[in-house]
C-alpha positions as CSV (number, residue, x, y, z in Angstrom):
1,X,19.2,48.8,15.0
2,X,19.5,45.0,14.3
3,X,16.8,42.4,14.3
4,X,18.4,40.6,17.2
5,X,18.9,43.8,19.1
6,X,15.7,43.4,21.0
7,X,15.7,46.2,23.7
8,X,15.2,43.8,26.6
9,X,18.1,41.5,25.5
10,X,20.4,44.5,25.0
11,X,19.5,45.7,28.5
12,X,20.4,42.3,29.9
13,X,23.7,42.0,28.1
14,X,24.9,45.5,28.5
15,X,23.5,46.6,31.9
16,X,21.7,44.0,34.0
17,X,24.0,41.0,33.8
18,X,27.2,43.0,34.6
19,X,25.4,44.7,37.5
20,X,24.3,41.4,38.9
21,X,27.7,39.8,38.6
22,X,29.6,42.7,40.1
23,X,26.9,44.0,42.5
24,X,26.3,40.5,44.0
25,X,30.0,40.2,44.8
26,X,29.9,43.5,46.7
27,X,26.8,42.6,48.6
28,X,28.2,39.2,49.5
29,X,31.3,40.8,51.0
30,X,29.1,43.3,53.0
31,X,26.8,40.5,54.2
32,X,29.7,38.6,55.8
33,X,31.3,41.9,57.1
34,X,34.3,41.4,54.9
35,X,36.1,44.5,53.5
36,X,35.7,45.3,49.9
37,X,39.3,45.9,49.2
38,X,41.6,45.9,46.1
39,X,41.6,42.1,45.8
40,X,37.8,42.2,45.6
41,X,37.9,44.9,43.0
42,X,40.3,42.8,40.9
43,X,37.9,39.8,41.1
44,X,35.0,42.1,40.1
45,X,36.9,43.3,37.0
46,X,38.0,39.9,36.0
47,X,34.5,38.5,36.5
48,X,33.2,41.2,34.2
49,X,35.6,40.5,31.3
50,X,35.6,36.7,31.7
51,X,31.8,36.4,31.9
52,X,31.4,38.8,28.9
53,X,33.7,36.5,26.8
54,X,32.1,33.3,28.0
55,X,28.5,34.4,27.4
56,X,29.4,35.8,24.0
57,X,30.4,32.2,23.0
58,X,27.6,30.3,24.9
59,X,25.0,32.9,23.9
60,X,22.0,31.8,25.9
61,X,19.9,34.5,24.1
62,X,19.7,32.3,21.0
63,X,17.4,30.0,22.9
64,X,15.6,33.1,24.4
65,X,14.9,34.5,21.0
66,X,13.4,31.1,19.8
67,X,11.3,30.8,22.9
68,X,13.1,27.7,24.4
69,X,13.3,28.9,28.0
70,X,14.5,25.6,29.5
71,X,17.5,25.6,27.0
72,X,18.0,29.3,27.8
73,X,18.2,28.6,31.6
74,X,20.6,25.7,31.1
75,X,22.8,27.8,28.9
76,X,22.8,30.6,31.4
77,X,23.8,28.3,34.2
78,X,26.5,26.6,32.1
79,X,27.9,29.9,31.1
80,X,28.2,31.0,34.7
81,X,29.8,27.7,35.8
82,X,32.3,28.0,33.0
83,X,33.0,31.6,34.1
84,X,33.6,30.4,37.7
85,X,35.9,27.6,36.5
86,X,38.0,30.1,34.5
87,X,38.2,32.5,37.5
88,X,39.1,29.6,39.8
89,X,41.9,28.5,37.5
90,X,43.2,32.1,37.3
91,X,43.0,32.5,41.1
92,X,44.8,29.2,41.8
93,X,47.6,29.8,39.3
94,X,48.2,33.4,40.5
95,X,47.7,32.6,44.2
96,X,45.0,35.3,44.5
97,X,42.3,32.8,45.6
98,X,43.8,32.6,49.1
99,X,43.0,36.3,49.6
100,X,39.2,35.8,49.5
101,X,36.8,34.6,52.2
102,X,35.3,31.2,51.1
103,X,31.8,32.2,52.4
104,X,31.8,35.3,50.3
105,X,32.8,33.4,47.1
106,X,30.3,30.6,47.7
107,X,27.4,33.0,48.3
108,X,28.4,34.9,45.2
109,X,28.7,31.8,43.0
110,X,25.3,30.5,44.1
111,X,23.4,33.8,44.0
112,X,24.5,35.1,40.6
113,X,22.7,32.5,38.3
114,X,19.6,32.5,40.5
115,X,19.3,36.3,40.3
116,X,20.0,36.4,36.6
117,X,17.3,33.8,35.8
118,X,14.7,35.3,38.2
119,X,15.3,38.9,36.9
120,X,15.4,37.9,33.2
121,X,12.2,35.8,33.3
122,X,10.4,38.4,35.5
123,X,11.3,41.2,33.2
124,X,10.5,39.2,30.1
125,X,7.0,38.6,31.4
126,X,6.6,42.2,32.4
127,X,7.8,43.4,29.1
128,X,5.4,41.2,27.2
129,X,2.5,42.4,29.2
130,X,3.6,46.0,28.8
131,X,4.2,45.5,25.1
132,X,0.5,44.8,24.6
133,X,-0.2,48.4,25.5
134,X,2.8,50.2,23.9
135,X,4.0,50.6,20.3
136,X,5.8,47.7,18.8
137,X,7.9,47.7,15.7
138,X,5.9,47.5,12.5
139,X,7.0,44.9,9.9
140,X,6.2,44.2,6.3
141,X,7.2,41.1,4.4
142,X,8.1,41.1,0.7
143,X,7.1,37.7,-0.7
144,X,4.0,35.8,0.2
145,X,5.6,32.4,0.2
146,X,6.3,29.6,2.7
147,X,9.3,31.3,4.3
148,X,7.5,34.6,4.6
149,X,4.5,32.9,6.2
150,X,6.7,31.0,8.6
151,X,8.4,34.2,9.8
152,X,5.0,35.9,10.2
153,X,3.9,33.1,12.5
154,X,7.0,33.4,14.5
155,X,6.3,37.1,15.0
156,X,2.8,36.3,16.2
157,X,3.9,33.6,18.7
158,X,6.9,35.2,20.2
159,X,5.6,38.4,21.8
160,X,9.0,39.3,23.2
161,X,10.2,40.2,19.7
162,X,7.9,43.2,19.8
163,X,7.3,42.9,16.1
164,X,3.9,43.2,14.4
165,X,3.4,42.1,10.8
166,X,1.3,44.7,8.9
167,X,1.1,42.6,5.8
168,X,2.8,41.3,2.6
169,X,3.9,42.7,-0.8
170,X,4.0,40.4,-3.7
171,X,3.8,40.7,-7.5
172,X,2.0,37.4,-8.1
173,X,-1.7,37.2,-8.8
174,X,-4.0,36.4,-5.8
175,X,-4.7,32.9,-7.2
176,X,-1.0,32.1,-6.6
177,X,-0.9,33.3,-3.0
178,X,-0.6,30.5,-0.4
179,X,-4.0,29.4,1.1
180,X,-2.6,29.8,4.7
181,X,-2.0,33.6,4.2
182,X,-3.9,35.4,7.0
183,X,-2.3,38.8,6.8
184,X,-3.5,41.4,4.3
185,X,-1.8,41.9,0.9
186,X,-0.7,45.5,0.8
187,X,0.3,45.8,-2.8
188,X,2.9,45.1,-5.4
189,X,6.7,45.5,-5.0
190,X,6.4,48.9,-6.7
191,X,4.2,50.1,-3.9
192,X,6.6,49.3,-1.1
193,X,8.7,52.4,-0.8
194,X,5.7,54.8,-0.7
195,X,4.0,52.6,1.9
196,X,7.1,52.5,4.1
197,X,7.4,56.2,4.0
198,X,3.7,56.9,4.6
199,X,3.3,54.3,7.5
200,X,6.8,54.8,9.0
201,X,7.5,51.1,8.8
202,X,10.5,50.1,11.0
203,X,11.4,46.7,9.6
204,X,11.3,45.1,6.1
205,X,11.9,41.4,5.6
206,X,12.6,40.2,2.0
207,X,11.5,36.6,1.3
208,X,12.4,36.3,-2.4
209,X,14.4,33.7,-4.3
210,X,17.7,34.5,-5.8
211,X,16.1,34.6,-9.2
212,X,14.4,37.9,-8.2
213,X,17.8,39.6,-7.8
214,X,17.2,42.5,-10.4
215,X,13.9,43.4,-8.7
216,X,15.5,43.3,-5.3
217,X,18.3,45.6,-6.4
218,X,15.8,48.1,-7.7
219,X,13.8,47.8,-4.5
220,X,16.9,48.4,-2.3
221,X,17.7,51.6,-4.3
222,X,14.2,52.9,-3.6
223,X,14.3,52.0,0.1
224,X,17.4,54.2,0.6
225,X,15.0,57.1,0.8
226,X,13.5,55.5,4.0
227,X,14.7,54.8,7.5
228,X,13.5,51.2,7.6
229,X,15.9,48.4,8.4
230,X,16.0,45.7,5.7
231,X,16.7,42.0,6.2
232,X,16.7,38.9,3.9
233,X,15.0,35.7,4.9
234,X,17.0,33.0,3.1
235,X,14.9,30.5,1.2
236,X,17.1,27.6,2.7
237,X,14.5,27.4,5.4
238,X,12.1,25.6,3.2
239,X,14.4,22.6,3.6
240,X,14.5,20.2,6.6
241,X,17.5,21.8,8.4
242,X,19.6,20.1,11.0
243,X,21.7,22.3,13.3
244,X,21.6,25.1,10.7
245,X,23.9,28.0,11.5
246,X,25.7,30.9,9.8
247,X,29.5,30.6,9.6
248,X,32.4,31.8,7.5
249,X,35.2,29.9,5.7
250,X,38.3,32.0,5.2
251,X,36.3,35.2,5.7
252,X,33.6,34.1,3.2
253,X,30.1,33.7,4.6
254,X,28.6,30.2,4.5
255,X,25.4,28.7,5.8
256,X,25.5,25.3,7.4
257,X,22.3,23.4,6.4
258,X,23.0,20.0,7.8
259,X,25.6,19.9,10.6
260,X,26.4,17.8,13.7
261,X,25.4,19.4,17.0
262,X,28.8,18.5,18.5
263,X,31.0,21.3,17.4
264,X,33.4,23.3,19.5
265,X,32.1,23.7,23.1
266,X,29.3,21.2,22.6
267,X,31.9,18.6,21.5
268,X,33.9,19.1,24.7
269,X,30.7,18.9,26.9
270,X,29.6,15.7,25.2
271,X,33.0,14.0,25.4
272,X,33.6,15.1,28.9
273,X,30.2,13.8,30.2
274,X,30.8,10.5,28.3
275,X,34.2,9.9,30.0
276,X,33.0,10.8,33.5
277,X,29.8,8.7,33.3
278,X,31.5,5.7,31.6
279,X,34.3,5.6,34.2
280,X,31.8,5.8,37.0
281,X,29.6,3.1,35.6
282,X,32.6,0.8,34.7
283,X,34.0,1.1,38.1
284,X,30.7,0.4,39.8
285,X,29.9,-2.6,37.6
286,X,33.3,-4.2,37.2
287,X,32.6,-7.1,39.6
288,X,29.3,-7.8,37.9
289,X,31.0,-7.7,34.5
290,X,33.6,-10.2,35.6
291,X,30.9,-12.6,36.9
292,X,29.0,-12.3,33.6
293,X,32.1,-13.0,31.6
294,X,32.8,-16.1,33.7
295,X,29.2,-17.3,33.3
296,X,29.2,-16.8,29.5
297,X,32.4,-18.8,29.3
298,X,31.1,-21.7,31.4
299,X,27.6,-22.0,30.0
300,X,28.2,-22.2,26.2
301,X,31.1,-22.7,23.8
302,X,32.5,-19.7,22.0
303,X,34.1,-16.3,22.9
304,X,33.0,-14.3,25.9
305,X,32.9,-11.0,23.9
306,X,31.0,-10.8,20.7
307,X,32.6,-8.3,18.3
308,X,30.6,-6.9,15.4
309,X,31.3,-4.4,12.7
310,X,29.0,-1.4,12.8
311,X,28.9,2.2,11.4
312,X,30.3,4.9,13.7
313,X,30.8,8.6,13.3
314,X,30.6,9.8,9.7
315,X,29.8,6.2,8.6
316,X,33.2,4.8,9.4
317,X,33.3,1.2,10.5
318,X,34.0,0.5,14.1
319,X,34.1,-2.7,16.2
320,X,31.4,-2.8,18.9
321,X,31.7,-5.1,21.9
322,X,28.9,-7.1,23.6
323,X,28.7,-10.1,25.9
324,X,27.9,-13.0,23.6
325,X,24.3,-14.0,24.1
326,X,23.8,-16.3,21.1
327,X,25.2,-19.5,19.8
328,X,26.3,-17.7,16.6
329,X,28.5,-14.7,16.0
330,X,27.1,-13.4,12.6
331,X,28.9,-10.5,11.1
332,X,28.5,-11.1,7.4
333,X,26.5,-9.6,4.5
334,X,23.2,-11.0,5.8
335,X,22.2,-10.8,9.5
336,X,18.9,-11.9,11.0
337,X,17.8,-9.8,14.0
338,X,17.1,-11.6,17.2
339,X,13.4,-12.3,17.8
340,X,11.3,-13.3,20.8
341,X,11.9,-17.0,21.4
342,X,14.9,-17.1,19.0
343,X,16.5,-20.5,19.3
344,X,20.0,-19.0,18.7
345,X,19.8,-17.1,22.1
346,X,21.3,-19.1,25.0
347,X,19.5,-19.4,28.3
348,X,22.0,-17.0,29.9
349,X,21.9,-14.8,26.8
350,X,18.1,-14.4,27.2
351,X,18.6,-13.2,30.8
352,X,21.4,-10.8,29.7
353,X,19.4,-9.4,26.8
354,X,16.2,-9.0,28.9
355,X,18.2,-6.8,31.4
356,X,20.4,-5.2,28.7
357,X,23.5,-6.6,30.5
358,X,24.9,-7.8,27.2
359,X,25.5,-4.1,26.3
360,X,27.9,-3.4,29.3
361,X,31.2,-3.9,27.3
362,X,30.2,-1.0,25.1
363,X,31.2,1.3,27.9
364,X,34.8,0.3,26.8
365,X,33.8,1.6,23.3
366,X,32.7,4.9,24.9
367,X,36.1,5.3,26.7
368,X,37.8,4.5,23.4
369,X,36.0,7.3,21.8
370,X,34.1,5.1,19.3
371,X,30.7,5.5,20.9
372,X,28.8,7.8,23.2
373,X,26.5,6.8,26.1
374,X,23.6,8.5,24.4
375,X,23.2,8.6,20.6
376,X,21.5,6.6,17.8
377,X,22.0,2.9,18.4
378,X,24.5,1.4,16.0
379,X,23.2,-1.1,13.5
380,X,25.1,-4.0,11.9
381,X,26.8,-3.0,8.6
382,X,24.5,-5.3,6.7
383,X,21.5,-3.5,8.0
384,X,23.0,-0.1,7.3
385,X,23.5,-1.1,3.7
386,X,19.9,-2.4,3.5
387,X,18.1,0.6,5.1
388,X,20.2,3.4,3.6
389,X,18.5,2.5,0.3
390,X,15.0,2.4,1.7
391,X,14.8,5.3,4.2
392,X,15.4,8.9,3.3
393,X,18.0,10.6,5.5
394,X,19.0,7.3,7.1
395,X,22.8,8.0,7.0
396,X,22.4,11.4,8.7
397,X,22.2,9.5,12.0
398,X,25.9,8.9,11.6
399,X,26.8,12.6,12.0
400,X,27.2,11.8,15.7
401,X,28.8,8.8,17.5
402,X,26.4,5.9,18.1
403,X,25.1,5.4,21.6
404,X,24.5,2.7,24.1
405,X,21.0,4.1,24.5
406,X,19.1,6.7,22.5
407,X,16.0,8.8,22.1
408,X,14.3,6.1,20.0
409,X,15.0,3.4,22.6
410,X,13.2,5.3,25.4
411,X,10.3,6.0,23.1
412,X,9.2,2.4,22.6
413,X,11.6,1.5,19.8
414,X,14.0,-0.7,21.7
415,X,14.9,-4.2,20.4
416,X,13.8,-5.7,17.1
417,X,12.6,-3.6,14.2
418,X,10.9,-6.3,12.1
419,X,9.1,-3.9,9.8
420,X,10.2,-1.0,7.6
421,X,7.7,1.2,9.4
422,X,9.4,0.6,12.8
423,X,12.8,1.3,11.4
424,X,11.5,4.6,9.8
425,X,10.1,5.6,13.2
426,X,13.4,4.8,14.9
427,X,15.2,7.0,12.3
428,X,12.8,9.9,12.9
429,X,13.6,9.8,16.6
430,X,17.3,9.6,15.9
431,X,17.2,12.7,13.6
432,X,15.0,14.5,16.1
433,X,17.8,13.9,18.7
434,X,20.3,15.5,16.4
435,X,18.2,18.5,15.9
436,X,17.4,19.2,19.6
437,X,20.5,17.8,21.5
438,X,21.4,19.3,24.8
439,X,23.2,17.9,27.9
440,X,19.9,17.9,29.7
441,X,18.3,15.8,27.0
442,X,21.1,13.3,27.4
443,X,20.6,13.1,31.1
444,X,16.8,12.7,30.7
445,X,17.4,9.8,28.2
446,X,19.7,8.1,30.7
447,X,17.1,8.4,33.4
448,X,14.4,7.0,31.1
449,X,16.7,4.2,30.0
450,X,16.9,3.0,33.6
451,X,13.1,2.9,33.8
452,X,12.8,1.1,30.4
453,X,15.4,-1.6,31.4
454,X,13.7,-2.2,34.8
455,X,10.4,-2.7,33.1
456,X,12.0,-4.9,30.4
457,X,10.2,-3.2,27.5
458,X,10.8,-4.8,24.1
459,X,13.8,-6.8,25.4
460,X,14.5,-10.3,23.9
């Protein structure tokens, strides 16, 4: 038994999901009075193997285990759409797609994710209720420290784990135990093996630093006389992690502590959505952009496009484009941010800035791959060099491409950041975006950006 091998999740992965995918295809064919022939059987088998491979990579149950049900639902839907895309590609290249009734396929494609979500959520709720009246897996934690307490709280909150913490074992004196400890202390490390045998403990979680290695080795030797499963809780979780995950390098296990959210499949999703949205917006607004360019040229001397050096992905310098809205084009070692009533802003520039129209050329930066539609707003190089020395974690915002709009901007931090406190608040939102990125969050930020622009919040 593994810690992630929750009975309900195993049932979904091994039994329910395949039955829904294959059974719904059969029922769709019968509903439209189509014969379930050899071609339908081939599709059923292909759907089984393709969906298994896709969901193994997407793994919506990571979000399930952490209790993030919205993320779980979006991952489930995305995995099914990716499965359908692969099947459609295989069907078109092989010519098999023409042997199927379009009504059957459409009903099947629409019904599967709906049935999966409804059945999963319904069974989850039923299992949690039932779990209150049935035996759950007993857990003891070795090490009354911050990591151990955090894990105990997770077991309490997430009832679908079906794990109950009986208490802690620790060799330290009671005065050194954390004040937030609410579970009983069951004894010293020497008392663990007898307790596990006597109480038939199912799971043991070790929350001890590497310096305790000799004691842990002795403990593991003693626990070989029990049937309990043993797991380590790495003490890396006392740090402020960003997109933490387990990985391997050349077969050697490694733990990512601070990583970009845009790896592998996420990178493809992010770049694909950027290209589609940027092309659509550029096409729709091209006449307006030409008129703005002409107006800038005719109303004040200077270039139409203002080019400024900014930090992009991994802190590399990029050139960002904007319609010129000021009488100056500063890009030196010292740059003064625009303020309300700034005399450097032209009359047309004030209008452009108020409605964020000066940012429209940055969609070209998006198509170039230098920027993203949603991400931390890029700051001038001079400001980066200033704030990286003042704000802890400032440069982590550059682990993703800068954006035309961002999580900070739709939370009241658009425009000038005239105080260090405001810049610190902006950076907190930027880093929070990196920790919790999803395609749905990007779409939500875009929707909120439209509202912010229309209400002209903090624009000058």
